[in-house]
N, C-alpha and C positions, 0 to 999 in steps of 0.2 A: 761745849767740848774744848774750846780754846783755853778756858781757864784751868780745866783739869790737867791739860797737857803742860801748861806753864807751871802749875804747882808740882807735878811729878818731876819735871825737869829741875826745878829748884830743890826739891828733896834729894834728887840724885846728886846734884852739885854739892849740897850741904854735906851729904855722907862722904863724898870724895874728899872734902876739905876737913873732915873730922868734926863737923858741927852737928852732932847727933841730936841735940835738943832742938835746934832749928829744923833739922830734917823731920823730926817727929811732928812738929807743928804743921809743916807743909803737907806731910803725909796724912795727918788727921783731917786737914781741910780738903784734901783731894778725895779722901774716902767718903766724904759727905756728898760728893758730886757724882753725876752719871759718868762712869768710866767704861772705856772699851777694853778689850783683851790686852792690847799692847801696853796701855797705861797700867792695867792691873799687874802685868808681868813686871814692869819696872817698880810699881808700888810695893809689891811683895818683896822684891829685892831690897828696897829701902828698909822695909820693916824687919827683914832678916838681918840686915847690917846693924840696925839699931839694937835688935835682940842680942846679936853677937857681941856688940860693944858693951852691953850690960851684963855679959857673962851667961846669958841664957842660950846655951848651945842647942837644946832641944827645940826651942821656938825658932831659932835661926834655920835649922834643918827643915822644920815644918813650912816655914815661909819659902824656902827654896823649892820644895815640892809644890806648894800652891802656885808659885810663879810660873811653873810650866803647865800645871793643871788648867789654869784659865785659858791657855792657848789651845788646849786639847778639847775644850768644851764642845765645839761644833766646827763645821767646815769654815764658816765665816771667821770665827775666832782664830782658827789655825792659819788661814790665809792672811788675816790682818797682822798677826804676830810674825808670820814668816816673811812679810814684806819689810820688816824692820829688823835691825840686828838684835840678837838676844843679849840679855844682860848677864855678864859672867862675873861681875864683881863679887857677889856673895859666894858663888861657887869657888872662886879663887881663894877667898878668905877661909872658907870651910876646909878646903884642901890644905891650907897652911895649918889648920887646927887638927889635922889628921883624920878628917871625915871623908876619906876616899870613897867609901861605899855609897854615901849619900850623893856625892858629886858624880860618881860614875852612873848611878841611876838617873840623875838629872840629865846628864849628857846623852844617855841612851834615848830618853824621851825627846830631847831637843832634836835628835836626828829626824824624827817624824814630822816636826814642824818646820825646821830649817833644812829642807832637803838639799838645796845647793851646797850646803856646808857639811854634808854627810861624811865625806872623806877626811876633812880636817877634824871633825868631831871624833871620828873613829880613831884617828892618830892620837888624840888626847886621851881617849879611853884606854888605848893600848899602853900609853906611857904611864897612866895611873896604875894599871894592872901590874906593871913591873916595878912599881914603887917610886916612879918619878913624879915630879910636880911640874907639869907643863905650865908655861906662861900663856894664858889664854889671850887671844887677840881678837877683837871685834871692831869693825869699822862702822862709824856712824854715817848714816846717809846724808846727802846734801839736802838743802831745802827743796830742790827740784825733784829729787827722788822721793822725798816725803810727800810732796804734792801728788806725784804719780801714784803712790801707794794709797793715799786717801781717796783719790778718784777711782782706783781699782777696787777698793773695799766697797765703795758705794755701788759699783756695778755688781759685785758679788752679793751684797745684801739684797739688791733688787732681784738677782737671779734666784737666790735661795727663797725669797718670798713668793716666787711664782710656783706653779703646781707641777714643775718638771720632776722627772724621776731622779733618783739618786745617781744613776748612771749618767744621765744628761748633765747633772750638776757637777759630777766629778770630771767629766770631759771638759766642761766649761772652765772649771778651776785650773785644769792642766793647761788649757789654751791661754787663760789669763796669765798664769805663771810664765809661760813661754813668751808671751807678748811683753810682760814686765821685764824679763831677762833681756830681751832684744833691746828694749828702751834703756835699760841700765848699761848694757854693753855699748850702745851708741853714745850715751852720755859720757862714759869713761873715755871713749875714743874721741870725744869732742864733736861727734857727728849727730847729735840730737837736734832734729829740726824743730825749732821753737814754734813755728807756725802751726804745727799739728798738735801741740801740747795744750 
């Protein structure tokens, strides 16, 4: 899993630097490995940016849609994606190319995965509807928060593998999200107790 994360991160960096050929190489190598939903979310964003750079607007829009679809696949995918920031680079570029309908649909679906960002996303959707082009902002998690998300995902996968009902699973996911939010808030305030982590 570590190798795919590194390849996806390299692909994202290459795209941001305008190195689309290099990004394509990293993306192709990452596609050959076992990927989780968050990595697929970023990978489809990279593929969409590559398509957009080559002038294939239809493929770029399809990759944008796929980047959120992988997060909606099941509860574990939804939680795994929701613990990391969503990638807005392709959405921003498509918006600059006048694809407000595709971006609006993407953001509406993002609200179901990134519930804590619902209000911010709703404000972007409203701005798009009145013809504005908001500058999307997404903050990357620190290594500590990423480690917490990986551990939380492991717990979610174990929970989903058990024979509990969907109601029990949803209650467990809400509890884990609340616990994760408490830990993030503590980390931001500098009060995260490292002995418990």
